N, C-alpha and C positions, 0 to 999 in steps of 0.2 A: 875138580879137574880143570886145569888151565885150558883156555881157548887159544888155538894157534893164531898168531898174528898174520900169517900169510897162508894162503890156501891155493894150491895149484891144481887146476882141473884140466885135463886134456880130453878134448872131444875129437874122435877120429874124423878125418876129412874123407867124405865119400869120393871115390874115383870118378863117378859119373853122376851128374845131377840130371834127374828126369824132369822135363817140363810137362805141364798139363797136356800139351799137344802130343808129346811122346806117349802119354798114358791113355790117349783116346778121348780126352776131355776138350771141350770148347770153352774158352774164356772170353767173355764179352763184357764191356763196362755197362753198368746200369745207369750211372749219371756221371757227367763230367762238369767240373767247375773250373773257372778261370778263363782267361782270354789272352790271345797272343797279340800284343800291341805292335809287333814288328811286321805284321801282315798288312799289305796295302788293301784298303777297302774292307777292314776287318769286321764290320757289322753291316749285314744286308737284311733288309726287311723283305722276306719271301712273300708275305701278304700282310693283311691288316692285323693278323693274330700271331704270326710266326716270324722269328728273327733268327738268322744264321750268323754264327761267329766261330772262329778257329780257337781251339784249345789243345795245345800239344800236337799230337799226330792225328787229331780228329777235327771234324767240323760238327758243331752242335746246331741242330735246328730246334729251337725252343718255342713251345706254344705258350704264350703268355696267359691264356685263359685256363688251360688244364694243367699248366706247369710241367707238361711232359716233354721229354727230350727224345729226338731221333739223332742217333750218332752215326756219322759217316767216317769210316776209317780211311787213312791214307793208303794208296795203292802200294807204295814202297814201304817195307817194314820199318825202316828208320827215317822215313820222310816226315817233313813238316811242310808248312805252306808258306808261300811268298806273296800270294795275292788272291783276292776273291772279287767276283763281280756278279751282279744279277742283271739279266736282260731287261730292257725297258718295259716289256709286258709282264715281267716277274715270272716267266715260265721256266727259264733256265738259270741255273746257278753254275758259274764257272769257278773252278778252284785250281790254282797253279801250285804244283808241288815243288818243294826245294829238296833235291836229292842228287845223287850221282847221275841218274837218268831221269830228269824231271819230265813231268807230263802235265797237261792241262786236262782236267776231268770235268765233264759237263753232266749235270744232274737235271732231270726233268721233273 
């Protein structure tokens, strides 16, 4: 029996896509990789064992000993970051968002 040279398959397109949030689920990243080089002050040492860096719409606080990550999400859904700074005593981390309504967020 000959094998057809072309095969057309039609997949129906759903009229409404459900997101995990619509279905009652919470989605959170487990690990984030990469770094945003366009962010001013893009690497901050929080203390002797932890470093903070932006990656996409998150800021990652990475523990170099345990290799664990704490992930801080942008306040605006589509936001990224324009600058980061750590206070001289390393108690506060300031993150400037880049979005339609930017904000500066301080973490203790």
